PLY file of the C-alpha trace (Angstrom):
ply
format ascii 1.0
element vertex 89
property float x
property float y
property float z
element edge 88
property int vertex1
property int vertex2
end_header
-387.16 -126.25 -198.72
-386.52 -129.48 -196.80
-387.74 -132.99 -197.56
-388.08 -136.10 -195.42
-387.09 -139.26 -197.27
-386.21 -142.91 -196.61
-382.79 -144.13 -197.76
-383.30 -147.20 -199.95
-379.82 -147.56 -201.42
-376.25 -146.34 -201.12
-373.35 -146.34 -203.61
-369.74 -145.40 -202.95
-368.30 -142.98 -205.50
-364.58 -142.47 -206.06
-363.17 -141.23 -209.36
-360.90 -138.66 -210.98
-362.81 -135.84 -212.75
-361.75 -134.43 -216.14
-359.98 -131.57 -214.36
-357.87 -134.08 -212.41
-359.67 -133.56 -209.09
-360.54 -136.66 -207.07
-364.27 -136.96 -206.32
-365.19 -139.25 -203.44
-368.34 -139.65 -201.41
-371.64 -141.50 -201.48
-374.69 -141.41 -203.73
-377.87 -142.10 -201.76
-381.04 -143.43 -203.39
-384.22 -142.38 -201.63
-387.98 -142.87 -201.64
-390.61 -140.46 -200.41
-394.37 -140.73 -200.19
-396.40 -139.04 -202.92
-398.97 -136.69 -201.38
-402.58 -137.90 -201.60
-403.50 -134.73 -203.49
-401.11 -135.70 -206.29
-401.39 -139.50 -206.37
-400.37 -142.56 -204.40
-397.32 -144.65 -203.59
-393.72 -143.49 -203.48
-391.33 -141.71 -205.81
-387.58 -142.14 -206.01
-384.67 -139.73 -206.18
-380.95 -139.63 -205.43
-378.38 -137.21 -204.09
-374.62 -137.12 -203.54
-372.67 -136.18 -200.40
-368.91 -135.74 -200.49
-366.70 -137.60 -198.06
-366.11 -134.29 -196.20
-369.85 -133.67 -195.76
-370.37 -137.25 -194.58
-367.56 -136.89 -192.03
-369.24 -133.76 -190.62
-372.49 -135.62 -189.81
-373.15 -136.88 -186.28
-374.48 -140.22 -187.62
-373.68 -142.64 -190.45
-376.46 -142.59 -193.07
-377.52 -146.10 -194.02
-380.30 -147.99 -195.76
-383.73 -147.84 -194.06
-383.07 -144.63 -192.18
-385.50 -141.73 -192.52
-383.64 -138.44 -192.93
-384.46 -134.80 -193.51
-382.56 -133.23 -196.41
-381.30 -129.65 -196.12
-380.42 -127.88 -199.37
-377.92 -125.09 -200.06
-378.63 -122.02 -202.19
-377.56 -123.95 -205.31
-380.25 -126.61 -204.83
-377.81 -129.33 -203.72
-378.13 -131.37 -200.54
-375.85 -129.70 -198.00
-376.52 -131.88 -194.95
-378.90 -134.40 -193.38
-380.67 -134.82 -190.08
-381.58 -138.29 -188.82
-385.36 -138.52 -188.25
-385.78 -142.25 -187.57
-384.03 -145.60 -187.84
-386.29 -148.26 -189.33
-385.30 -151.70 -188.10
-386.14 -154.53 -190.49
-385.71 -158.08 -189.23
0 1
1 2
2 3
3 4
4 5
5 6
6 7
7 8
8 9
9 10
10 11
11 12
12 13
13 14
14 15
15 16
16 17
17 18
18 19
19 20
20 21
21 22
22 23
23 24
24 25
25 26
26 27
27 28
28 29
29 30
30 31
31 32
32 33
33 34
34 35
35 36
36 37
37 38
38 39
39 40
40 41
41 42
42 43
43 44
44 45
45 46
46 47
47 48
48 49
49 50
50 51
51 52
52 53
53 54
54 55
55 56
56 57
57 58
58 59
59 60
60 61
61 62
62 63
63 64
64 65
65 66
66 67
67 68
68 69
69 70
70 71
71 72
72 73
73 74
74 75
75 76
76 77
77 78
78 79
79 80
80 81
81 82
82 83
83 84
84 85
85 86
86 87
87 88
């Protein structure tokens, strides 16, 4: 299942896990439109991409971009596809 969302925030993550492994990447905060059958407005969510997954993308995800999320078999975001850049002046 894929979802199209708008990136509304971005946080850099870099820490040492309890097992001693370094975790680095970016947490993205997103908004997506609620279907008219279910309600109105937008709902928020977030997902994490490791530095390696970010480096494999052919674009740099940033605030106000619309992206399509692709999930792996574990239900985690595996990669993104750029749908649209929204330019805000």
